[in-house]
N, CA, C and O of each residue as an XYZ file, in Angstrom:
656
protein
N     199.101    -50.797    -15.879
C     200.482    -50.377    -15.894
C     200.749    -49.472    -14.691
O     199.934    -48.620    -14.337
N     201.902    -49.680    -14.081
C     202.389    -48.788    -13.040
C     203.340    -47.806    -13.708
O     204.283    -48.206    -14.392
N     203.085    -46.521    -13.503
C     203.978    -45.494    -14.030
C     204.797    -44.961    -12.864
O     204.246    -44.453    -11.887
N     206.111    -45.080    -12.971
C     207.018    -44.688    -11.891
C     208.027    -43.665    -12.383
O     208.436    -43.680    -13.543
N     208.420    -42.777    -11.477
C     209.563    -41.891    -11.719
C     210.713    -42.401    -10.878
O     210.505    -42.884     -9.765
N     211.918    -42.300    -11.397
C     213.108    -42.651    -10.632
C     214.126    -41.540    -10.828
O     214.438    -41.159    -11.956
N     214.649    -41.014     -9.698
C     215.486    -39.826     -9.768
C     216.378    -39.741     -8.542
O     216.029    -40.240     -7.473
N     217.530    -39.107     -8.705
C     218.383    -38.717     -7.582
C     218.353    -37.199     -7.540
O     218.583    -36.537     -8.551
N     218.066    -36.649     -6.356
C     217.961    -35.197     -6.210
C     218.653    -34.742     -4.938
O     218.666    -35.446     -3.928
N     219.225    -33.558     -5.008
C     219.882    -32.976     -3.838
C     218.834    -32.489     -2.840
O     217.633    -32.565     -3.097
N     219.302    -31.994     -1.708
C     218.398    -31.498     -0.673
C     217.556    -30.320     -1.170
O     216.460    -30.090     -0.658
N     218.053    -29.571     -2.161
C     217.283    -28.480     -2.754
C     216.630    -28.904     -4.077
O     216.304    -28.064     -4.915
N     216.442    -30.231     -4.251
C     215.767    -30.844     -5.407
C     216.511    -30.681     -6.721
O     215.925    -30.886     -7.784
N     217.796    -30.314     -6.677
C     218.582    -30.220     -7.893
C     218.871    -31.604     -8.460
O     219.212    -32.534     -7.729
N     218.727    -31.721     -9.786
C     219.007    -33.017    -10.429
C     220.047    -32.908    -11.531
O     220.539    -33.925    -12.018
N     220.390    -31.681    -11.933
C     221.363    -31.552    -13.006
C     221.916    -30.158    -13.136
O     221.334    -29.179    -12.668
N     223.066    -30.099    -13.790
C     223.723    -28.823    -14.085
C     224.435    -28.989    -15.419
O     225.220    -29.920    -15.599
N     224.162    -28.087    -16.350
C     224.784    -28.138    -17.684
C     224.588    -29.496    -18.357
O     225.507    -30.032    -18.976
N     223.387    -30.040    -18.229
C     223.008    -31.314    -18.844
C     223.846    -32.497    -18.356
O     224.077    -33.452    -19.097
N     224.294    -32.422    -17.108
C     225.085    -33.502    -16.505
C     224.573    -33.779    -15.097
O     224.003    -32.901    -14.449
N     224.780    -35.004    -14.632
C     224.529    -35.309    -13.226
C     225.578    -34.580    -12.397
O     226.750    -34.556    -12.773
N     225.181    -33.992    -11.289
C     226.143    -33.206    -10.501
C     226.958    -34.026     -9.502
O     227.662    -33.452     -8.671
N     226.878    -35.339     -9.565
C     227.621    -36.206     -8.647
C     227.849    -37.555     -9.303
O     227.247    -37.877    -10.328
N     228.718    -38.328     -8.702
C     228.932    -39.711     -9.123
C     228.709    -40.589     -7.897
O     229.534    -40.639     -6.985
N     227.577    -41.275     -7.901
C     227.214    -42.164     -6.796
C     227.002    -43.572     -7.351
O     225.898    -43.899     -7.785
N     228.042    -44.412     -7.343
C     227.906    -45.762     -7.879
C     226.754    -46.548     -7.257
O     226.100    -47.333     -7.944
N     226.501    -46.349     -5.975
C     225.402    -47.082     -5.325
C     224.054    -46.682     -5.925
O     223.179    -47.530     -6.099
N     223.885    -45.405     -6.238
C     222.637    -44.962     -6.853
C     222.521    -45.480     -8.280
O     221.435    -45.873     -8.708
N     223.623    -45.487     -9.021
C     223.600    -46.031    -10.384
C     223.218    -47.510    -10.373
O     222.479    -47.974    -11.241
N     223.725    -48.245     -9.387
C     223.376    -49.664     -9.250
C     221.891    -49.816     -8.909
O     221.210    -50.672     -9.473
N     221.388    -48.987     -7.988
C     219.971    -49.016     -7.621
C     219.104    -48.717     -8.842
O     218.105    -49.394     -9.084
N     219.492    -47.700     -9.609
C     218.770    -47.338    -10.826
C     218.727    -48.512    -11.806
O     217.670    -48.865    -12.328
N     219.881    -49.099    -12.039
C     219.953    -50.204    -12.995
C     219.116    -51.394    -12.535
O     218.354    -51.958    -13.320
N     219.253    -51.774    -11.280
C     218.508    -52.908    -10.737
C     217.004    -52.668    -10.796
O     216.237    -53.567    -11.143
N     216.586    -51.453    -10.454
C     215.170    -51.134    -10.392
C     214.533    -51.061    -11.771
O     213.388    -51.480    -11.941
N     215.253    -50.535    -12.760
C     214.670    -50.328    -14.091
C     214.932    -51.469    -15.072
O     214.296    -51.521    -16.125
N     215.839    -52.372    -14.760
C     216.214    -53.424    -15.715
C     214.985    -54.216    -16.178
O     214.156    -54.652    -15.379
N     214.905    -54.381    -17.498
C     213.810    -55.147    -18.096
C     212.536    -54.345    -18.281
O     211.554    -54.864    -18.811
N     212.534    -53.101    -17.859
C     211.348    -52.244    -17.956
C     211.629    -51.094    -18.929
O     212.775    -50.664    -19.057
N     210.604    -50.597    -19.608
C     210.821    -49.432    -20.475
C     211.209    -48.201    -19.664
O     210.719    -47.996    -18.553
N     212.091    -47.387    -20.230
C     212.471    -46.106    -19.635
C     212.097    -45.000    -20.614
O     212.358    -45.095    -21.813
N     211.482    -43.951    -20.079
C     211.019    -42.821    -20.877
C     211.799    -41.595    -20.437
O     211.906    -41.314    -19.243
N     212.343    -40.867    -21.402
C     213.171    -39.705    -21.079
C     213.029    -38.644    -22.151
O     212.592    -38.921    -23.269
N     213.400    -37.438    -21.798
C     213.463    -36.365    -22.773
C     214.721    -36.474    -23.611
O     215.652    -37.205    -23.272
N     214.733    -35.738    -24.708
C     215.867    -35.768    -25.635
C     217.165    -35.339    -24.960
O     218.205    -35.966    -25.164
N     217.115    -34.280    -24.160
C     218.336    -33.802    -23.506
C     218.896    -34.853    -22.556
O     220.111    -35.032    -22.474
N     218.028    -35.540    -21.846
C     218.488    -36.610    -20.950
C     219.145    -37.716    -21.758
O     220.214    -38.210    -21.397
N     218.495    -38.105    -22.863
C     219.081    -39.144    -23.711
C     220.452    -38.714    -24.225
O     221.399    -39.501    -24.218
N     220.553    -37.468    -24.667
C     221.826    -36.998    -25.197
C     222.894    -36.914    -24.111
O     224.074    -37.126    -24.392
N     222.500    -36.609    -22.879
C     223.499    -36.556    -21.799
C     223.985    -37.959    -21.440
O     225.141    -38.131    -21.053
N     223.120    -38.955    -21.564
C     223.532    -40.347    -21.332
C     224.441    -40.797    -22.481
O     225.446    -41.473    -22.264
N     224.078    -40.416    -23.683
C     224.927    -40.652    -24.844
C     224.792    -42.027    -25.488
O     225.516    -42.351    -26.430
N     223.873    -42.826    -24.983
C     223.680    -44.173    -25.545
C     222.347    -44.720    -25.035
O     221.737    -44.152    -24.129
N     221.911    -45.812    -25.620
C     220.714    -46.466    -25.088
C     221.092    -47.226    -23.815
O     222.225    -47.681    -23.660
N     220.139    -47.350    -22.927
C     220.353    -48.129    -21.708
C     220.042    -49.581    -22.022
O     218.906    -49.904    -22.369
N     221.030    -50.466    -21.909
C     220.825    -51.864    -22.291
C     219.811    -52.568    -21.390
O     219.660    -52.241    -20.213
N     219.124    -53.539    -21.980
C     218.180    -54.356    -21.221
C     216.858    -53.668    -20.948
O     216.041    -54.173    -20.177
N     216.639    -52.510    -21.578
C     215.425    -51.738    -21.383
C     215.006    -51.118    -22.704
O     215.857    -50.687    -23.483
N     213.702    -51.067    -22.968
C     213.217    -50.329    -24.120
C     213.395    -48.854    -23.805
O     212.935    -48.386    -22.764
N     214.057    -48.113    -24.687
C     214.343    -46.693    -24.493
C     213.377    -45.876    -25.340
O     213.333    -46.026    -26.561
N     212.597    -45.006    -24.683
C     211.647    -44.133    -25.365
C     212.075    -42.692    -25.101
O     212.255    -42.283    -23.953
N     212.235    -41.931    -26.183
C     212.702    -40.547    -26.081
C     211.591    -39.610    -26.550
O     211.041    -39.757    -27.641
N     211.279    -38.638    -25.684
C     210.267    -37.639    -26.008
C     210.969    -36.407    -26.562
O     211.868    -35.849    -25.934
N     210.534    -35.992    -27.763
C     211.076    -34.774    -28.364
C     210.083    -34.215    -29.370
O     209.329    -34.952    -30.004
N     210.103    -32.891    -29.500
C     209.298    -32.230    -30.534
C     210.093    -32.109    -31.827
O     209.561    -31.661    -32.842
N     211.365    -32.506    -31.797
C     212.236    -32.449    -32.973
C     211.971    -33.687    -33.829
O     212.475    -34.773    -33.543
N     211.180    -33.509    -34.873
C     210.772    -34.646    -35.717
C     211.936    -35.300    -36.452
O     211.831    -36.451    -36.877
N     213.037    -34.583    -36.603
C     214.180    -35.150    -37.316
C     215.121    -35.926    -36.387
O     216.067    -36.562    -36.852
N     214.862    -35.872    -35.076
C     215.752    -36.563    -34.145
C     215.753    -38.065    -34.443
O     214.693    -38.681    -34.556
N     216.925    -38.638    -34.566
C     217.127    -40.072    -34.812
C     216.609    -40.534    -36.176
O     216.285    -41.710    -36.345
N     216.528    -39.634    -37.137
C     216.073    -40.039    -38.473
C     216.965    -41.111    -39.083
O     216.494    -41.975    -39.822
N     218.250    -41.050    -38.773
C     219.154    -42.037    -39.357
C     219.160    -43.344    -38.562
O     219.913    -44.264    -38.881
N     218.326    -43.423    -37.536
C     218.175    -44.645    -36.723
C     219.501    -45.109    -36.136
O     219.772    -46.305    -36.023
N     220.319    -44.127    -35.767
C     221.616    -44.443    -35.161
C     221.446    -45.227    -33.858
O     222.242    -46.111    -33.541
N     220.400    -44.888    -33.113
C     220.150    -45.542    -31.834
C     218.918    -46.431    -31.929
O     218.017    -46.171    -32.727
N     218.881    -47.459    -31.128
C     217.722    -48.347    -31.065
C     216.749    -47.790    -30.026
O     216.630    -48.309    -28.916
N     216.054    -46.711    -30.420
C     215.123    -46.052    -29.523
C     213.800    -45.826    -30.237
O     213.724    -45.843    -31.465
N     212.763    -45.616    -29.442
C     211.480    -45.176    -29.985
C     211.380    -43.687    -29.690
O     211.592    -43.265    -28.553
N     211.061    -42.893    -30.695
C     210.918    -41.455    -30.539
C     209.435    -41.107    -30.597
O     208.727    -41.505    -31.522
N     208.975    -40.355    -29.590
C     207.565    -39.951    -29.516
C     207.483    -38.453    -29.233
O     208.428    -37.866    -28.708
N     206.343    -37.832    -29.584
C     206.234    -36.379    -29.416
C     205.770    -35.910    -28.035
O     205.864    -34.721    -27.730
N     205.263    -36.836    -27.183
C     204.701    -36.400    -25.904
C     204.718    -37.523    -24.878
O     204.845    -38.700    -25.219
N     204.588    -37.136    -23.626
C     204.499    -38.116    -22.535
C     203.238    -38.965    -22.706
O     203.247    -40.161    -22.415
N     202.159    -38.348    -23.176
C     200.903    -39.082    -23.377
C     201.069    -40.173    -24.437
O     200.562    -41.283    -24.274
N     201.783    -39.853    -25.524
C     202.029    -40.860    -26.571
C     202.884    -41.988    -26.025
O     202.616    -43.159    -26.296
N     203.910    -41.647    -25.258
C     204.773    -42.681    -24.668
C     203.951    -43.623    -23.797
O     204.074    -44.843    -23.909
N     203.114    -43.060    -22.932
C     202.300    -43.881    -22.024
C     201.324    -44.747    -22.817
O     201.155    -45.928    -22.515
N     200.691    -44.170    -23.819
C     199.749    -44.920    -24.651
C     200.443    -46.088    -25.355
O     199.903    -47.193    -25.408
N     201.638    -45.842    -25.894
C     202.378    -46.895    -26.594
C     202.850    -48.005    -25.660
O     203.088    -49.127    -26.107
N     202.988    -47.705    -24.374
C     203.526    -48.668    -23.407
C     202.451    -49.200    -22.458
O     202.779    -49.784    -21.425
N     201.184    -49.007    -22.792
C     200.084    -49.332    -21.873
C     200.030    -50.795    -21.460
O     199.469    -51.110    -20.411
N     200.595    -51.693    -22.251
C     200.556    -53.118    -21.915
C     201.733    -53.562    -21.048
O     201.823    -54.735    -20.687
N     202.628    -52.648    -20.714
C     203.780    -52.979    -19.864
C     203.357    -53.028    -18.397
O     202.423    -52.340    -17.986
N     204.056    -53.850    -17.613
C     203.754    -53.957    -16.187
C     204.146    -52.675    -15.437
O     203.377    -52.160    -14.625
N     205.359    -52.170    -15.725
C     205.826    -50.935    -15.103
C     206.683    -50.176    -16.102
O     207.473    -50.768    -16.837
N     206.517    -48.856    -16.123
C     207.263    -47.967    -17.006
C     207.919    -46.909    -16.136
O     207.296    -46.392    -15.208
N     209.184    -46.580    -16.431
C     209.933    -45.621    -15.630
C     210.172    -44.329    -16.385
O     210.672    -44.336    -17.510
N     209.813    -43.223    -15.760
C     210.176    -41.889    -16.222
C     211.534    -41.600    -15.595
O     211.674    -41.657    -14.374
N     212.552    -41.283    -16.431
C     213.906    -41.112    -15.883
C     214.466    -39.704    -16.091
O     215.638    -39.464    -15.801
N     213.659    -38.781    -16.584
C     214.131    -37.401    -16.697
C     213.943    -36.841    -18.080
O     213.508    -37.521    -19.009
N     214.276    -35.609    -18.181
C     214.767    -34.663    -17.211
C     213.668    -33.880    -16.542
O     212.537    -34.343    -16.395
N     214.035    -32.668    -16.136
C     213.154    -31.840    -15.333
C     211.789    -31.598    -15.949
O     210.774    -31.715    -15.262
N     211.743    -31.261    -17.236
C     210.455    -31.006    -17.902
C     209.594    -32.259    -17.938
O     208.385    -32.193    -17.714
N     210.212    -33.397    -18.217
C     209.458    -34.656    -18.300
C     208.949    -35.053    -16.917
O     207.816    -35.515    -16.785
N     209.774    -34.878    -15.887
C     209.303    -35.143    -14.522
C     208.111    -34.247    -14.188
O     207.122    -34.714    -13.622
N     208.203    -32.961    -14.537
C     207.119    -32.020    -14.250
C     205.849    -32.427    -14.983
O     204.770    -32.437    -14.391
N     205.964    -32.763    -16.264
C     204.798    -33.128    -17.069
C     204.130    -34.415    -16.592
O     202.925    -34.594    -16.769
N     204.906    -35.304    -15.994
C     204.357    -36.607    -15.603
C     203.992    -36.703    -14.118
O     203.447    -37.718    -13.685
N     204.284    -35.666    -13.338
C     204.080    -35.755    -11.888
C     202.633    -36.085    -11.517
O     202.403    -36.819    -10.556
N     201.665    -35.564    -12.252
C     200.268    -35.865    -11.922
C     199.808    -37.206    -12.490
O     198.654    -37.595    -12.307
N     200.701    -37.910    -13.175
C     200.362    -39.203    -13.775
C     201.006    -40.389    -13.068
O     200.500    -41.508    -13.145
N     202.129    -40.149    -12.376
C     202.889    -41.269    -11.813
C     202.208    -41.868    -10.590
O     201.539    -41.182     -9.818
N     202.405    -43.179    -10.447
C     201.876    -43.929     -9.308
C     202.918    -44.073     -8.206
O     202.586    -44.124     -7.022
N     204.188    -44.139     -8.616
C     205.282    -44.413     -7.691
C     206.451    -43.481     -8.002
O     206.708    -43.152     -9.160
N     207.153    -43.062     -6.948
C     208.369    -42.262     -7.122
C     209.489    -42.940     -6.339
O     209.385    -43.137     -5.128
N     210.559    -43.292     -7.045
C     211.779    -43.787     -6.407
C     212.733    -42.596     -6.355
O     213.222    -42.138     -7.387
N     212.989    -42.105     -5.156
C     213.807    -40.914     -4.984
C     215.057    -41.258     -4.191
O     214.975    -41.820     -3.099
N     216.205    -40.919     -4.742
C     217.436    -40.972     -3.975
C     217.737    -39.547     -3.547
O     218.033    -38.687     -4.376
N     217.660    -39.305     -2.242
C     217.993    -37.991     -1.701
C     219.499    -37.966     -1.503
O     220.043    -38.753     -0.728
N     220.171    -37.065     -2.203
C     221.614    -36.907     -2.065
C     221.822    -35.786     -1.049
O     221.388    -34.654     -1.260
N     222.485    -36.114      0.048
C     222.579    -35.193      1.176
C     223.629    -34.107      0.932
O     224.687    -34.076      1.561
N     223.293    -33.220     -0.005
C     224.091    -32.041     -0.326
C     223.163    -31.049     -0.998
O     222.081    -31.411     -1.459
N     223.583    -29.813     -1.052
C     222.860    -28.780     -1.793
C     223.748    -28.387     -2.962
O     224.947    -28.164     -2.798
N     223.145    -28.304     -4.148
C     223.941    -28.019     -5.338
C     223.420    -26.787     -6.064
O     222.267    -26.388     -5.905
N     224.291    -26.202     -6.856
C     223.929    -25.126     -7.758
C     223.444    -25.785     -9.046
O     224.226    -26.031     -9.964
N     222.157    -26.063     -9.099
C     221.588    -26.803    -10.228
C     220.871    -25.864    -11.186
O     220.506    -24.745    -10.827
N     220.676    -26.345    -12.418
C     219.832    -25.605    -13.354
C     218.614    -26.432    -13.775
O     217.787    -25.977    -14.565
N     218.515    -27.660    -13.234
C     217.350    -28.516    -13.456
C     216.948    -29.098    -12.107
O     217.792    -29.524    -11.319
N     215.625    -29.106    -11.855
C     215.130    -29.525    -10.551
C     214.015    -30.562    -10.681
O     213.289    -30.598    -11.674
N     213.901    -31.400     -9.654
C     212.784    -32.337     -9.548
C     211.654    -31.611     -8.828
O     211.909    -30.886     -7.866
N     210.411    -31.789     -9.273
C     209.297    -31.098     -8.607
C     209.136    -31.557     -7.148
O     209.493    -32.681     -6.796
N     208.598    -30.677     -6.322
C     208.287    -31.045     -4.940
C     207.294    -32.213     -4.942
O     206.370    -32.247     -5.754
N     207.489    -33.152     -4.042
C     206.548    -34.257     -3.894
C     205.445    -33.796     -2.949
O     205.713    -33.433     -1.804
N     204.216    -33.812     -3.428
C     203.065    -33.385     -2.632
C     202.687    -34.520     -1.681
O     202.167    -35.550     -2.108
N     202.951    -34.322     -0.394
C     202.683    -35.380      0.590
C     201.191    -35.556      0.868
O     200.805    -36.480      1.584
N     200.347    -34.682      0.313
C     198.902    -34.927      0.363
C     198.511    -35.983     -0.664
O     197.480    -36.643     -0.536
N     199.351    -36.131     -1.683
C     199.063    -37.092     -2.761
C     199.900    -38.358     -2.684
O     199.471    -39.415     -3.147
N     201.112    -38.258     -2.094
C     202.031    -39.392     -2.039
C     202.405    -39.711     -0.597
O     202.543    -38.821      0.243
N     202.564    -40.997     -0.337
C     202.969    -41.466      0.990
C     204.308    -42.187      0.870
O     204.488    -43.032     -0.006
N     205.248    -41.848      1.757
C     206.530    -42.558      1.778
C     206.302    -43.935      2.402
O     205.775    -44.047      3.509
N     206.712    -44.992      1.668
C     206.473    -46.356      2.143
C     207.764    -47.108      2.445
O     207.732    -48.210      2.992
N     208.911    -46.505      2.084
C     210.186    -47.188      2.299
C     211.303    -46.165      2.295
O     211.258    -45.172      1.568
N     212.314    -46.425      3.124
C     213.471    -45.542      3.192
C     214.668    -46.346      3.667
O     214.553    -47.199      4.548
N     215.835    -46.058      3.062
C     217.072    -46.747      3.430
C     218.221    -45.753      3.329
O     218.581    -45.317      2.235
N     218.796    -45.395      4.482
C     219.846    -44.377      4.537
C     221.233    -45.003      4.440
O     221.466    -46.113      4.919
N     222.157    -44.262      3.806
C     223.542    -44.714      3.643
C     224.483    -43.539      3.881
O     224.195    -42.410      3.483
N     225.590    -43.810      4.521
C     226.615    -42.792      4.741
C     227.523    -42.708      3.506
O     227.602    -43.645      2.712
N     228.195    -41.582      3.366
C     229.219    -41.460      2.325
C     230.314    -42.481      2.618
O     230.543    -42.836      3.774
N     230.984    -42.946      1.579
C     232.064    -43.918      1.753
C     233.127    -43.682      0.688
O     233.099    -42.661      0.002
N     234.057    -44.607      0.545
C     235.163    -44.410     -0.395
C     234.709    -44.340     -1.849
O     235.423    -43.787     -2.685
N     233.524    -44.895     -2.173
C     233.031    -44.862     -3.547
C     231.963    -43.789     -3.779
O     231.811    -43.290     -4.894
N     231.235    -43.443     -2.737
C     230.118    -42.508     -2.842
C     230.442    -41.272     -2.002
O     230.504    -41.343     -0.774
N     230.649    -40.139     -2.676
C     231.140    -38.931     -2.011
C     230.141    -38.268     -1.073
O     230.528    -37.464     -0.225
N     228.858    -38.598     -1.215
C     227.829    -37.981     -0.390
C     227.006    -39.055      0.306
O     226.841    -40.158     -0.215
N     226.493    -38.728      1.480
C     225.479    -39.579      2.095
C     224.232    -39.509      1.213
O     224.002    -38.507      0.535
N     223.441    -40.564      1.224
C     222.256    -40.616      0.372
C     221.211    -41.504      1.037
O     221.533    -42.359      1.862
N     219.969    -41.286      0.668
C     218.859    -42.069      1.205
C     217.950    -42.480      0.062
O     217.459    -41.629     -0.680
N     217.720    -43.779     -0.085
C     216.749    -44.278     -1.047
C     215.376    -44.158     -0.404
O     215.193    -44.509      0.762
N     214.407    -43.657     -1.178
C     213.032    -43.535     -0.693
C     212.089    -44.003     -1.787
O     212.376    -43.891     -2.978
N     210.946    -44.533     -1.344
C     209.890    -44.912     -2.287
C     208.589    -44.286     -1.805
O     208.205    -44.426     -0.644
N     207.918    -43.589     -2.724
C     206.624    -42.981     -2.466
C     205.578    -43.627     -3.370
O     205.860    -43.948     -4.524
N     204.378    -43.814     -2.845
C     203.275    -44.317     -3.661
C     202.103    -43.335     -3.556
O     201.892    -42.688     -2.530
N     201.363    -43.251     -4.641
C     200.194    -42.360     -4.642
C     199.160    -42.899     -3.659
O     198.868    -44.095     -3.627
N     198.620    -41.993     -2.866
C     197.600    -42.364     -1.864
C     196.303    -42.748     -2.539
O     195.332    -43.089     -1.862
């Protein structure tokens, strides 16, 4: 199994504020959807609640220590207590995506093989951050820059890192 993280982060590694994405970048949302479609996505409870629904076409796994979360099975999700349990349950998958939030990214950073990073060319007042990518451990293998346009308020760069 390939374990990947996928995230959009500002120049100061901010990824969220008040449990919300701090920007609206349709191109990044399309990249996220295309890249993760058909693959399991693993996220923390707060990330799931900020999305507000399951992501279609993907198995949704939510990590939480709250044993009562989703007891009424309102959502079609798998609830697990840890990143290790999520990975163990998904070991037969070809690729699994960690999609947030900050704590889950931090906990999985030493486990991931690939990082898909969208650098949003702005600095934000964030309260959640993506961990620094250690370039001794990861090598950038792809990059594609885009200017801001009528749909995307900020310039952004798609990047892919793989573990050395």
